[in-house]
DSSP file (Angstrom, degrees, kcal/mol; ACC not computed):
  #  RESIDUE AA STRUCTURE BP1 BP2  ACC     N-H-->O    O-->H-N    N-H-->O    O-->H-N    TCO  KAPPA ALPHA  PHI   PSI    X-CA   Y-CA   Z-CA
    1    1 A M              0   0    0      0, 0.0     5,-0.0     0, 0.0     3,-0.0   0.000 360.0 360.0 360.0 139.5  -62.3   41.4   -1.6
    2    2 A A    >   -     0   0    0      1,-0.1     3,-2.4     2,-0.0     4,-0.5  -0.632 360.0-125.3 -75.0 135.3  -64.7   43.8   -3.3
    3    3 A P  G >> S+     0   0    0      0, 0.0     3,-1.5     0, 0.0     4,-1.1   0.816 112.3  61.7 -44.8 -39.7  -63.1   46.4   -5.7
    4    4 A T  G 34 S+     0   0    0      1,-0.3    -2,-0.0     2,-0.2     0, 0.0   0.706  95.6  61.9 -67.1 -17.2  -64.8   49.2   -3.6
    5    5 A N  G <4 S+     0   0    0     -3,-2.4    -1,-0.3     1,-0.2    -3,-0.0   0.700 114.8  31.6 -79.2 -20.8  -62.7   48.0   -0.6
    6    6 A T  T <4 S+     0   0    0     -3,-1.5    -2,-0.2    -4,-0.5    -1,-0.2   0.429  94.2 107.7-115.9  -0.7  -59.5   48.9   -2.4
    7    7 A A     <  -     0   0    0     -4,-1.1     2,-0.5     1,-0.0     4,-0.0  -0.482  62.7-135.1 -80.7 155.9  -60.5   51.8   -4.5
    8    8 A S        -     0   0    0     -2,-0.1    -2,-0.1     2,-0.1    -1,-0.0  -0.910  34.8-110.5-107.6 131.4  -59.3   55.2   -3.8
    9    9 A F  S    S+     0   0    0     -2,-0.5     2,-0.1     2,-0.1     0, 0.0  -0.894  92.1  44.7-117.0 144.2  -62.1   57.9   -4.0
   10   10 A P  S    S-     0   0    0      0, 0.0    65,-0.4     0, 0.0     3,-0.1   0.460  92.7-123.0 -73.7 151.3  -62.7   60.1   -5.7
   11   11 A V        -     0   0    0     -2,-0.1    -2,-0.1     1,-0.1    -4,-0.0  -0.368  33.0-103.5 -60.8 129.0  -62.0   58.2   -8.9
   12   12 A P        -     0   0    0      0, 0.0     2,-0.4     0, 0.0    62,-0.2  -0.314  33.8-133.5 -58.3 142.1  -59.4   59.8  -11.0
   13   13 A Q  E     +A   73   0A   0     60,-2.4    60,-2.7    -3,-0.1     2,-0.4  -0.811  27.6 176.9-100.9 138.4  -60.8   61.7  -14.0
   14   14 A E  E     +A   72   0A   0     -2,-0.4     2,-0.3    58,-0.2    58,-0.2  -0.999   5.9 155.5-143.9 138.8  -59.3   61.2  -17.4
   15   15 A W  E     -A   71   0A   0     56,-2.1    56,-2.7    -2,-0.4     2,-0.4  -0.960  34.9-114.6-148.6 165.5  -60.2   62.5  -20.9
   16   16 A G  E     -A   70   0A   0     -2,-0.3     2,-0.4    54,-0.2    54,-0.2  -0.860  26.3-149.5-106.9 145.9  -58.7   63.3  -24.3
   17   17 A T  E     -A   69   0A   0     52,-2.5    52,-0.9    -2,-0.4     3,-0.1  -0.866  18.3-111.9-113.6 149.7  -58.5   66.7  -25.6
   18   18 A E        -     0   0    0     -2,-0.4     2,-0.4    50,-0.2     5,-0.1  -0.214  40.2-102.4 -66.9 161.0  -58.7   67.8  -29.3
   19   19 A P  S    S+     0   0    0      0, 0.0    49,-0.1     0, 0.0     3,-0.1  -0.684  81.0  63.7 -90.9 153.9  -55.6   69.3  -30.7
   20   20 A G  S >  S-     0   0    0     -2,-0.4     3,-1.8    47,-0.2     4,-0.2  -0.187  90.7 -86.7 111.4 149.2  -55.5   73.1  -31.0
   21   21 A P  G >  S+     0   0    0      0, 0.0     3,-1.6     0, 0.0    -1,-0.1   0.682 114.0  74.2 -66.3 -22.2  -55.6   75.9  -28.7
   22   22 A A  G 3  S+     0   0    0      1,-0.3    -2,-0.1     2,-0.2    -4,-0.0   0.683  89.4  62.2 -69.5 -13.8  -59.3   76.1  -28.5
   23   23 A A  G <> S+     0   0    0     -3,-1.8     4,-1.5    -5,-0.1    -1,-0.3   0.630  87.7  76.0 -79.1 -11.6  -59.2   73.0  -26.3
   24   24 A V  H X> S+     0   0    0     -3,-1.6     4,-2.7    -4,-0.2     3,-0.8   0.990  90.5  46.3 -68.8 -63.4  -57.2   74.7  -23.6
   25   25 A P  H 3> S+     0   0    0      0, 0.0     4,-2.0     0, 0.0     5,-0.2   0.860 113.4  47.5 -52.9 -46.2  -59.7   76.8  -21.8
   26   26 A P  H 3> S+     0   0    0      0, 0.0     4,-1.7     0, 0.0    -2,-0.2   0.879 114.7  48.2 -55.5 -39.0  -62.5   74.3  -21.6
   27   27 A A  H <X S+     0   0    0     -4,-1.5     4,-1.3    -3,-0.8    -3,-0.2   0.865 111.7  48.7 -72.8 -39.2  -60.0   71.7  -20.3
   28   28 A R  H  X S+     0   0    0     -4,-2.7     4,-1.7     1,-0.2    -1,-0.2   0.882 112.9  48.2 -67.9 -36.0  -58.5   74.1  -17.7
   29   29 A R  H  X S+     0   0    0     -4,-2.0     4,-1.9    -5,-0.3    -2,-0.2   0.817 108.9  54.4 -70.5 -31.9  -61.9   75.1  -16.4
   30   30 A L  H  X S+     0   0    0     -4,-1.7     4,-2.3     2,-0.2    -1,-0.2   0.778 103.2  54.4 -71.9 -31.8  -62.9   71.5  -16.2
   31   31 A I  H  X S+     0   0    0     -4,-1.3     4,-2.0     2,-0.2    -2,-0.2   0.922 110.9  46.5 -72.8 -42.7  -60.0   70.7  -14.0
   32   32 A R  H  X S+     0   0    0     -4,-1.7     4,-1.7     2,-0.2    -2,-0.2   0.904 110.2  52.2 -56.1 -41.7  -61.0   73.4  -11.6
   33   33 A R  H  X S+     0   0    0     -4,-1.9     4,-3.0     2,-0.2     5,-0.2   0.930 107.5  53.8 -60.5 -47.4  -64.6   72.3  -11.6
   34   34 A I  H  X S+     0   0    0     -4,-2.3     4,-2.3     1,-0.2    -2,-0.2   0.940 110.8  47.4 -54.2 -51.3  -63.3   68.7  -10.8
   35   35 A A  H  <>S+     0   0    0     -4,-2.0     5,-2.6     1,-0.2    -1,-0.2   0.774 112.2  46.5 -64.8 -30.3  -61.4   70.1   -7.8
   36   36 A E  H ><5S+     0   0    0     -4,-1.7     3,-0.8     3,-0.2    -1,-0.2   0.820 112.7  51.0 -81.3 -33.9  -64.3   72.0   -6.5
   37   37 A A  H 3<5S+     0   0    0     -4,-3.0    -2,-0.2     1,-0.3    -3,-0.2   0.884 112.2  47.9 -65.3 -35.2  -66.7   68.9   -7.0
   38   38 A W  T 3<5S-     0   0    0     -4,-2.3    -1,-0.3    -5,-0.2    -2,-0.2   0.465 112.7-130.3 -84.5   0.3  -64.3   66.9   -5.1
   39   39 A Q  T < 5 -     0   0    0     -3,-0.8    -3,-0.2     1,-0.2    -2,-0.1   0.927  33.4-175.8  41.0  60.6  -64.2   69.7   -2.4
   40   40 A V      < -     0   0    0     -5,-2.6     2,-2.8    -6,-0.1    -1,-0.2  -0.685  37.0-112.1 -71.4 125.9  -60.4   69.7   -2.5
   41   41 A P        +     0   0    0      0, 0.0    94,-1.0     0, 0.0     2,-0.4  -0.340  67.0 138.8 -74.7  82.2  -59.6   72.2    0.3
   42   42 A M        -     0   0    0     -2,-2.8    92,-0.1    92,-0.2    95,-0.1  -0.947  49.6-128.0-118.9 140.4  -58.1   75.0   -1.9
   43   43 A S     >  -     0   0    0     -2,-0.4     4,-2.1     1,-0.1     5,-0.1  -0.185  36.7-100.5 -73.4 179.6  -58.6   78.7   -1.6
   44   44 A D  H  > S+     0   0    0      2,-0.2     4,-2.0     1,-0.2     5,-0.2   0.931 125.0  54.4 -68.8 -41.9  -59.8   80.6   -4.7
   45   45 A A  H  > S+     0   0    0      1,-0.2     4,-1.8     2,-0.2    -1,-0.2   0.861 108.9  46.7 -56.9 -34.5  -56.2   81.8   -5.2
   46   46 A A  H  > S+     0   0    0      2,-0.2     4,-2.7     1,-0.2    -1,-0.2   0.885 108.6  54.6 -68.6 -39.3  -54.9   78.2   -5.2
   47   47 A L  H  X S+     0   0    0     -4,-2.1     4,-1.3     2,-0.2    -2,-0.2   0.799 108.2  50.4 -64.4 -31.3  -57.6   77.2   -7.5
   48   48 A R  H  X S+     0   0    0     -4,-2.0     4,-2.6     2,-0.2    -1,-0.2   0.886 110.2  50.5 -71.6 -39.1  -56.4   80.0   -9.9
   49   49 A D  H  X S+     0   0    0     -4,-1.8     4,-2.7     1,-0.2     5,-0.2   0.894 109.2  50.6 -60.8 -39.4  -52.8   78.7   -9.6
   50   50 A L  H  X S+     0   0    0     -4,-2.7     4,-2.0     2,-0.2    -1,-0.2   0.852 110.9  49.1 -67.4 -28.5  -54.1   75.3  -10.4
   51   51 A E  H  X S+     0   0    0     -4,-1.3     4,-3.5    -5,-0.2    -2,-0.2   0.966 111.4  50.4 -71.1 -49.8  -55.9   76.7  -13.5
   52   52 A L  H  X S+     0   0    0     -4,-2.6     4,-2.1     2,-0.2    -2,-0.2   0.898 111.7  45.7 -52.0 -49.8  -52.7   78.5  -14.5
   53   53 A C  H  X S+     0   0    0     -4,-2.7     4,-2.4     2,-0.2     5,-0.2   0.895 114.2  48.8 -59.5 -41.2  -50.5   75.5  -14.2
   54   54 A A  H  X S+     0   0    0     -4,-2.0     4,-2.6    -5,-0.2     5,-0.3   0.964 108.9  54.8 -62.5 -46.5  -53.0   73.3  -16.1
   55   55 A D  H  X S+     0   0    0     -4,-3.5     4,-3.2     1,-0.2    -2,-0.2   0.928 109.5  47.9 -47.0 -51.2  -53.2   76.1  -18.8
   56   56 A E  H  X S+     0   0    0     -4,-2.1     4,-2.1     2,-0.2    -1,-0.2   0.886 113.4  42.9 -62.2 -43.3  -49.5   75.9  -19.3
   57   57 A L  H  X S+     0   0    0     -4,-2.4     4,-2.1     2,-0.2    -1,-0.2   0.935 117.2  48.9 -73.2 -40.5  -49.0   72.2  -19.5
   58   58 A L  H  X S+     0   0    0     -4,-2.6     4,-2.7     1,-0.2     5,-0.2   0.909 113.1  47.7 -62.9 -48.4  -52.2   71.9  -21.8
   59   59 A A  H  X S+     0   0    0     -4,-3.2     4,-2.1    -5,-0.3    -1,-0.2   0.894 109.8  51.3 -63.2 -39.7  -50.9   74.8  -24.0
   60   60 A N  H  X S+     0   0    0     -4,-2.1     4,-2.3    -5,-0.2     5,-0.3   0.877 111.3  49.0 -61.5 -38.5  -47.5   73.3  -24.3
   61   61 A A  H  X>S+     0   0    0     -4,-2.1     4,-1.9     2,-0.2     5,-1.0   0.961 117.1  39.2 -65.0 -52.6  -49.0   69.9  -25.4
   62   62 A V  H  <5S+     0   0    0     -4,-2.7    -1,-0.2     3,-0.2    -2,-0.2   0.810 118.8  48.1 -72.3 -22.6  -51.4   71.4  -28.1
   63   63 A E  H  <5S+     0   0    0     -4,-2.1    -2,-0.2    -5,-0.2    -1,-0.2   0.928 123.9  27.8 -81.8 -44.1  -48.8   73.9  -29.3
   64   64 A H  H  <5S+     0   0    0     -4,-2.3    -2,-0.2    -5,-0.2    -3,-0.2   0.632 129.6  36.0 -94.0 -18.8  -45.8   71.6  -29.7
   65   65 A V  T  <5S-     0   0    0     -4,-1.9    -3,-0.2    -5,-0.3    -2,-0.1   0.831  75.9-160.7-104.9 -46.0  -47.5   68.2  -30.3
   66   66 A R      < +     0   0    0     -5,-1.0     2,-0.3     1,-0.3    -4,-0.1   0.793  60.1  91.7  65.9  27.1  -50.4   69.3  -32.4
   67   67 A A  S    S-     0   0    0     -6,-0.4    -1,-0.3   -49,-0.1   -47,-0.2  -0.879  89.1 -68.3-143.8 163.3  -52.2   66.0  -31.7
   68   68 A R        -     0   0    0     -2,-0.3    19,-0.4   -49,-0.1     2,-0.3  -0.244  48.8-163.3 -57.7 142.8  -54.7   64.8  -29.1
   69   69 A C  E     -A   17   0A   0    -52,-0.9   -52,-2.5    17,-0.1     2,-0.5  -0.940  16.9-122.6-128.3 162.8  -53.4   64.5  -25.5
   70   70 A R  E     -AB  16  85A   0     15,-2.3    15,-3.0    -2,-0.3     2,-0.4  -0.882  20.6-158.7-107.7 130.5  -54.8   62.7  -22.5
   71   71 A V  E     -AB  15  84A   0    -56,-2.7   -56,-2.1    -2,-0.5     2,-0.4  -0.893   9.2-174.5-110.5 130.3  -55.6   64.7  -19.3
   72   72 A T  E     -AB  14  83A   0     11,-2.0    11,-2.4    -2,-0.4     2,-0.5  -0.998   5.1-171.2-126.1 131.7  -55.8   62.9  -15.9
   73   73 A V  E     +AB  13  82A   0    -60,-2.7   -60,-2.4    -2,-0.4     2,-0.4  -0.976  12.4 171.2-118.9 132.4  -56.8   64.6  -12.6
   74   74 A R  E     - B   0  81A   0      7,-2.3     7,-3.1    -2,-0.5     2,-0.5  -1.000  24.1-145.2-139.5 140.7  -56.4   62.6   -9.4
   75   75 A W  E     - B   0  80A   0    -65,-0.4     5,-0.2    -2,-0.4    -2,-0.0  -0.924   7.4-171.1-104.0 123.3  -56.7   63.6   -5.7
   76   76 A T        -     0   0    0      3,-2.5     4,-0.1    -2,-0.5    -1,-0.1   0.579  53.6-103.9 -88.9 -12.4  -54.3   61.8   -3.2
   77   77 A G  S    S+     0   0    0      2,-0.3     3,-0.1     0, 0.0    -2,-0.0   0.094 119.0  41.7  98.9 -14.0  -56.1   63.1   -0.2
   78   78 A E  S    S+     0   0    0      1,-0.3    56,-2.0    55,-0.0     2,-0.3   0.587 119.3  27.2-125.2 -32.1  -53.1   65.7    0.2
   79   79 A R  E     - C   0 133A   0     54,-0.2    -3,-2.5    36,-0.0     2,-0.6  -0.972  65.6-133.2-137.8 147.3  -52.3   66.9   -3.3
   80   80 A L  E     -BC  75 132A   0     52,-2.9    52,-2.6    -2,-0.3     2,-0.4  -0.886  27.7-157.0 -98.5 130.1  -54.3   67.3   -6.6
   81   81 A R  E     -BC  74 131A   0     -7,-3.1    -7,-2.3    -2,-0.6     2,-0.5  -0.916  10.7-171.2-109.8 135.0  -52.3   65.9   -9.5
   82   82 A V  E     -BC  73 130A   0     48,-2.3    48,-1.9    -2,-0.4     2,-0.4  -0.992   7.1-172.3-129.1 124.7  -52.9   66.9  -13.0
   83   83 A E  E     -BC  72 129A   0    -11,-2.4   -11,-2.0    -2,-0.5     2,-0.5  -0.921  11.1-166.5-118.6 142.6  -51.2   64.9  -15.8
   84   84 A V  E     -BC  71 128A   0     44,-3.0    44,-2.5    -2,-0.4     2,-0.4  -0.946  11.3-167.3-130.2 107.6  -51.0   65.8  -19.5
   85   85 A A  E     +BC  70 127A   0    -15,-3.0   -15,-2.3    -2,-0.5     2,-0.3  -0.815  12.4 171.7-102.2 133.4  -49.8   62.8  -21.7
   86   86 A D  E     - C   0 126A   0     40,-2.7    40,-1.3    -2,-0.4    36,-0.2  -0.845  40.6-119.0-133.8 171.0  -48.8   63.5  -25.3
   87   87 A S  S    S+     0   0    0    -19,-0.4    40,-0.1    -2,-0.3   -18,-0.1   0.329  74.9 111.8 -90.3   5.7  -47.2   61.6  -28.3
   88   88 A S        -     0   0    0     38,-0.2    -2,-0.2     1,-0.1   -23,-0.1  -0.625  55.6-155.9 -86.8 135.6  -44.1   63.9  -28.7
   89   89 A P        +     0   0    0      0, 0.0     2,-0.3     0, 0.0    -1,-0.1   0.488  62.4 114.1 -83.9  -5.3  -40.7   62.3  -27.7
   90   90 A C        -     0   0    0    -26,-0.1    -2,-0.1     1,-0.1     3,-0.1  -0.525  68.9-127.3 -72.0 130.6  -39.4   65.9  -27.1
   91   91 A L        -     0   0    0     -2,-0.3    -1,-0.1     1,-0.1     2,-0.0  -0.398  24.5-102.3 -76.8 142.7  -38.7   66.5  -23.5
   92   92 A P        -     0   0    0      0, 0.0     2,-0.4     0, 0.0    -1,-0.1  -0.424  37.0-165.6 -64.1 142.0  -40.1   69.4  -21.5
   93   93 A D    >   -     0   0    0      1,-0.1     3,-1.3    -3,-0.1     4,-0.2  -0.921  13.2-169.0-135.8 108.2  -37.4   72.2  -21.2
   94   94 A R  T 3  S+     0   0    0     -2,-0.4    14,-0.2     1,-0.3     3,-0.2   0.688  90.7  46.9 -77.3 -10.4  -38.2   74.9  -18.7
   95   95 A E  T 3  S+     0   0    0      1,-0.1    -1,-0.3    12,-0.1    10,-0.1  -0.267  79.0 109.3-115.5  42.2  -35.3   77.0  -19.9
   96   96 A A    <   +     0   0    0     -3,-1.3     2,-0.1     8,-0.4    -1,-0.1   0.713  52.6  93.0 -85.0 -26.8  -36.0   76.7  -23.7
   97   97 A A  S    S-     0   0    0      7,-0.8    57,-0.4    -4,-0.2     2,-0.1  -0.453  75.6-128.6 -77.3 141.8  -37.2   80.2  -24.2
   98   98 A E    >   -     0   0    0     -2,-0.1     3,-1.3     5,-0.1    -1,-0.1  -0.476  27.1-110.4 -81.5 160.6  -34.5   82.8  -25.3
   99   99 A D  T 3  S+     0   0    0      1,-0.2    -1,-0.1    -2,-0.1    -2,-0.1   0.728 113.7  54.3 -70.8 -19.4  -34.3   86.0  -23.3
  100  100 A T  T 3  S+     0   0    0      2,-0.0     2,-0.3     0, 0.0    -1,-0.2   0.489  91.3  83.0 -95.8  -0.6  -35.7   88.1  -26.1
  101  101 A V    <   -     0   0    0     -3,-1.3    -4,-0.0     2,-0.1     0, 0.0  -0.744  68.7-139.3-101.2 154.1  -39.0   86.2  -26.8
  102  102 A T  S    S+     0   0    0     -2,-0.3     3,-0.2     2,-0.0     2,-0.1   0.738  79.6  52.6 -80.9 -28.2  -42.2   86.6  -24.9
  103  103 A G        +     0   0    0      1,-0.1    -2,-0.1     2,-0.1    -5,-0.1  -0.393  69.4  69.5-103.3 175.0  -43.3   83.0  -24.7
  104  104 A G        +     0   0    0     -2,-0.1    -7,-0.8    -7,-0.1    -8,-0.4   0.662  68.8 102.8  92.8  15.7  -41.7   79.7  -23.6
  105  105 A R    >>  +     0   0    0     -3,-0.2     3,-2.0     1,-0.1     4,-1.2   0.398  43.0 109.5-109.4   2.4  -41.7   80.3  -19.7
  106  106 A G  H 3> S+     0   0    0      1,-0.3     4,-2.2     2,-0.2     3,-0.2   0.786  74.9  52.4 -38.8 -45.9  -44.7   78.2  -18.7
  107  107 A L  H 3> S+     0   0    0      1,-0.2     4,-2.7     2,-0.2    -1,-0.3   0.750 103.4  59.5 -79.0 -15.7  -42.9   75.6  -17.0
  108  108 A L  H <> S+     0   0    0     -3,-2.0     4,-1.4   -14,-0.2    -1,-0.2   0.872 108.1  46.8 -69.5 -33.7  -41.1   78.3  -14.9
  109  109 A L  H  X S+     0   0    0     -4,-1.2     4,-2.4    -3,-0.2     5,-0.3   0.905 113.0  49.4 -76.8 -36.8  -44.6   79.5  -13.6
  110  110 A V  H  X S+     0   0    0     -4,-2.2     4,-3.1     1,-0.2     3,-0.3   0.987 110.5  50.5 -64.1 -52.8  -45.6   75.8  -13.0
  111  111 A E  H  < S+     0   0    0     -4,-2.7    -1,-0.2     1,-0.2    -2,-0.2   0.789 116.8  41.4 -46.5 -35.0  -42.4   75.2  -11.1
  112  112 A G  H  < S+     0   0    0     -4,-1.4    -1,-0.2    -5,-0.1    -2,-0.2   0.782 122.2  35.5 -84.3 -30.2  -43.1   78.3   -9.0
  113  113 A F  H  < S+     0   0    0     -4,-2.4    -2,-0.2    -3,-0.3    -3,-0.2   0.814 105.2  75.1 -97.0 -31.4  -46.9   77.9   -8.4
  114  114 A A  S  < S-     0   0    0     -4,-3.1    18,-0.2    -5,-0.3     3,-0.1  -0.487  79.5-128.1 -87.5 154.4  -47.1   74.0   -8.0
  115  115 A H  S    S-     0   0    0     16,-1.4     2,-0.3     1,-0.2    17,-0.2   0.934  90.7 -19.1 -58.1 -46.4  -46.0   72.0   -5.0
  116  116 A S  E     -D  131   0A   0     15,-1.6    15,-2.8     2,-0.0     2,-0.3  -0.969  64.7-174.2-156.9 165.6  -44.0   69.8   -7.4
  117  117 A W  E     +D  130   0A   0     -2,-0.3     2,-0.3    13,-0.3    13,-0.2  -0.975  15.0 142.2-155.5 159.6  -43.9   69.0  -11.1
  118  118 A G  E     -D  129   0A   0     11,-2.3    11,-2.2    -2,-0.3     2,-0.3  -0.940  31.2-119.7-175.4-157.5  -42.0   66.5  -13.4
  119  119 A W  E     -D  128   0A   0     -2,-0.3     9,-0.2     9,-0.3   -28,-0.0  -0.967  14.0-171.0-157.6 156.6  -42.3   64.3  -16.4
  120  120 A H  E     -D  127   0A   0      7,-1.6     7,-2.7    -2,-0.3    -2,-0.0  -0.938  34.6 -97.8-157.3 138.3  -41.8   60.6  -17.3
  121  121 A P  E     -D  126   0A   0      0, 0.0     2,-0.4     0, 0.0     5,-0.3  -0.306  33.1-171.3 -55.2 143.1  -41.7   58.7  -20.7
  122  122 A T  E >   -D  125   0A   0      3,-1.1     3,-2.7   -36,-0.2     2,-0.3  -0.893  54.4 -60.1-136.6 105.8  -44.9   57.1  -21.8
  123  123 A G  T 3  S-     0   0    0     -2,-0.4   -36,-0.0     1,-0.3     0, 0.0  -0.455 120.0 -18.4  65.9-123.3  -44.7   54.8  -24.8
  124  124 A L  T 3  S+     0   0    0     -2,-0.3    -1,-0.3    -3,-0.1     2,-0.1   0.544 141.0  36.3 -92.3  -8.9  -43.5   56.9  -27.6
  125  125 A G  E <  S- D   0 122A   0     -3,-2.7    -3,-1.1   -36,-0.1     2,-0.3   0.030  82.7-113.9-112.1-141.4  -44.4   60.3  -25.8
  126  126 A K  E     -CD  86 121A   0    -40,-1.3   -40,-2.7    -5,-0.3     2,-0.5  -0.949   8.7-125.3-159.1 162.9  -44.3   61.5  -22.3
  127  127 A T  E     -CD  85 120A   0     -7,-2.7    -7,-1.6    -2,-0.3     2,-0.4  -0.990  20.4-164.3-119.8 124.4  -46.6   62.6  -19.4
  128  128 A V  E     +CD  84 119A   0    -44,-2.5   -44,-3.0    -2,-0.5     2,-0.3  -0.886  20.7 178.3-100.5 138.7  -45.8   66.0  -17.8
  129  129 A W  E     -CD  83 118A   0    -11,-2.2   -11,-2.3    -2,-0.4     2,-0.3  -0.966  19.8-167.5-143.5 157.1  -47.5   66.4  -14.4
  130  130 A F  E     -CD  82 117A   0    -48,-1.9   -48,-2.3    -2,-0.3     2,-0.4  -0.969   8.7-151.7-136.6 156.1  -47.9   68.8  -11.6
  131  131 A E  E     -CD  81 116A   0    -15,-2.8   -15,-1.6    -2,-0.3   -16,-1.4  -0.994   2.4-163.6-135.9 136.1  -49.3   68.6   -8.1
  132  132 A C  E     -C   80   0A   0    -52,-2.6   -52,-2.9    -2,-0.4     2,-0.2  -0.937  18.0-136.5-116.3 126.8  -50.8   71.2   -5.9
  133  133 A A  E >   -C   79   0A   0     -2,-0.5     3,-1.6   -54,-0.2   -54,-0.2  -0.492  38.9 -85.0 -82.8 154.5  -51.2   70.7   -2.1
  134  134 A A  T 3  S+     0   0    0    -56,-2.0   -92,-0.2     1,-0.3    -1,-0.1  -0.331 111.1   7.8 -57.1 135.4  -54.4   71.6   -0.4
  135  135 A D  T 3  S+     0   0    0    -94,-1.0     2,-0.5     1,-0.2    -1,-0.3   0.680  95.7 139.4  63.0  23.5  -54.5   75.1    0.6
  136  136 A Q    <   +     0   0    0     -3,-1.6     2,-0.3   -93,-0.1    -1,-0.2  -0.859  14.6 146.1 -96.3 128.5  -51.5   76.1   -1.1
  137  137 A S        -     0   0    0     -2,-0.5     2,-0.5    -3,-0.1   -91,-0.1  -0.956  47.6-113.7-152.3 157.8  -50.9   79.2   -3.1
  138  138 A A        +     0   0    0     -2,-0.3     2,-0.3   -93,-0.2   -25,-0.0  -0.746  48.1 171.4 -90.1 119.9  -48.1   81.5   -3.8
  139  139 A T    >>  -     0   0    0     -2,-0.5     3,-1.4     4,-0.0     4,-0.7  -0.910  37.8  -8.4-129.6 163.9  -48.8   84.9   -2.2
  140  140 A G  H 3> S-     0   0    0     -2,-0.3     4,-2.1     1,-0.3     5,-0.2  -0.248 127.4  -2.5  63.8-126.1  -47.1   88.2   -1.5
  141  141 A D  H 3> S+     0   0    0      2,-0.2     4,-2.0     1,-0.2    -1,-0.3   0.802 133.5  57.8 -77.0 -26.8  -43.4   88.4   -2.2
  142  142 A R  H <> S+     0   0    0     -3,-1.4     4,-2.3     2,-0.2    -2,-0.2   0.960 108.6  46.4 -65.2 -47.6  -43.2   84.6   -3.2
  143  143 A R  H  X S+     0   0    0     -4,-0.7     4,-2.1     1,-0.2    -2,-0.2   0.902 113.8  47.5 -57.1 -44.9  -45.8   85.3   -5.9
  144  144 A L  H  X S+     0   0    0     -4,-2.1     4,-2.6     1,-0.2     5,-0.2   0.893 109.5  53.5 -63.3 -41.5  -44.0   88.4   -7.1
  145  145 A A  H  X S+     0   0    0     -4,-2.0     4,-3.0     2,-0.2    -2,-0.2   0.937 110.2  48.5 -64.8 -46.4  -40.7   86.5   -7.1
  146  146 A V  H  X S+     0   0    0     -4,-2.3     4,-2.2     2,-0.2    -1,-0.2   0.907 112.5  47.0 -54.8 -49.0  -42.3   83.7   -9.4
  147  147 A L  H  X S+     0   0    0     -4,-2.1     4,-2.5     2,-0.2    -2,-0.2   0.936 114.3  48.1 -64.7 -46.2  -43.7   86.2  -11.9
  148  148 A V  H  X S+     0   0    0     -4,-2.6     4,-3.0     1,-0.2    -2,-0.2   0.943 111.9  48.1 -65.1 -48.4  -40.5   88.0  -12.1
  149  149 A H  H  X S+     0   0    0     -4,-3.0     4,-0.8    -5,-0.2     7,-0.3   0.899 114.5  46.0 -60.9 -39.9  -38.4   84.9  -12.5
  150  150 A A  H  < S+     0   0    0     -4,-2.2     3,-0.3    -5,-0.2    -1,-0.2   0.885 112.5  52.0 -69.2 -35.7  -40.7   83.7  -15.3
  151  151 A A  H  < S+     0   0    0     -4,-2.5    -2,-0.2     1,-0.2    -1,-0.2   0.947 115.0  40.2 -57.4 -50.2  -40.7   87.1  -16.9
  152  152 A N  H >X S-     0   0    0     -4,-3.0     3,-1.3     1,-0.2     4,-0.8   0.423  94.3-169.6 -89.0   0.7  -37.0   87.3  -17.0
  153  153 A G  H >X  -     0   0    0     -4,-0.8     3,-1.9    -3,-0.3     4,-1.7   0.039  64.7  -6.3  50.0-144.0  -36.6   83.6  -18.0
  154  154 A R  H 3> S+     0   0    0    -57,-0.4     4,-2.7     1,-0.3    -1,-0.3   0.733 128.8  65.8 -60.3 -21.1  -33.1   82.2  -17.8
  155  155 A A  H <> S+     0   0    0     -3,-1.3     4,-1.6     2,-0.2    -1,-0.3   0.866 103.8  46.1 -64.1 -38.0  -31.5   85.5  -17.1
  156  156 A A  H <X S+     0   0    0     -3,-1.9     4,-2.8    -4,-0.8     5,-0.2   0.929 110.0  56.0 -73.6 -44.4  -33.3   85.6  -13.7
  157  157 A G  H  X S+     0   0    0     -4,-1.7     4,-2.4    -8,-0.3    -2,-0.2   0.917 107.9  49.5 -46.9 -50.7  -32.2   81.9  -13.1
  158  158 A R  H  X S+     0   0    0     -4,-2.7     4,-1.5     1,-0.2    -1,-0.2   0.877 109.4  49.9 -50.9 -46.3  -28.7   83.0  -13.7
  159  159 A L  H  < S+     0   0    0     -4,-1.6     4,-0.4     2,-0.2    -2,-0.2   0.932 112.9  45.7 -63.6 -50.9  -28.9   85.8  -11.2
  160  160 A T  H >< S+     0   0    0     -4,-2.8     3,-0.5     1,-0.2    -1,-0.2   0.851 111.9  51.9 -62.9 -34.7  -30.4   83.7   -8.5
  161  161 A R  H 3< S+     0   0    0     -4,-2.4    -1,-0.2    -5,-0.2    -2,-0.2   0.782 108.8  48.7 -72.9 -27.1  -27.9   80.9   -8.9
  162  162 A S  T 3<        0   0    0     -4,-1.5    -1,-0.2    -5,-0.2    -2,-0.2   0.435 360.0 360.0 -98.6   7.2  -24.8   83.2   -8.7
  163  163 A S    <         0   0    0     -3,-0.5    -1,-0.2    -4,-0.4    -2,-0.2   0.517 360.0 360.0 -91.7 360.0  -26.0   84.9   -5.5
């Protein structure tokens, strides 16, 4: 059997990023351009959410690890999956931010805007991933709820769990 008979197209794209915050914007834009080139059926709003989620994972990797990370983008035919692998053994913590700080809520945004997300150990580090379904974007009240939840951090989480 020829390899092309078993290959899944489009072929996943994978690259390494340099350490440092300057690597985040070009990688985020590249992820969007890949989705557009593959003609993934996503609205402009969904593509913006894709960029936001990618930005958060990439920023976390370069801020906390301060080393190269590996980015992989794949299309399953139903979902676009973005993976960011780094060498840090520290696990992602979506509730790590204290209520009084402005940062540390990126995973709450990823949780709200992506169809699914998670992580798994990889060698000495980990891979954090998210998936966006075709034509999916958070709009209206759902979008506002995600933004408020992320802005309020754990305090918002405690309020929604207690009601």
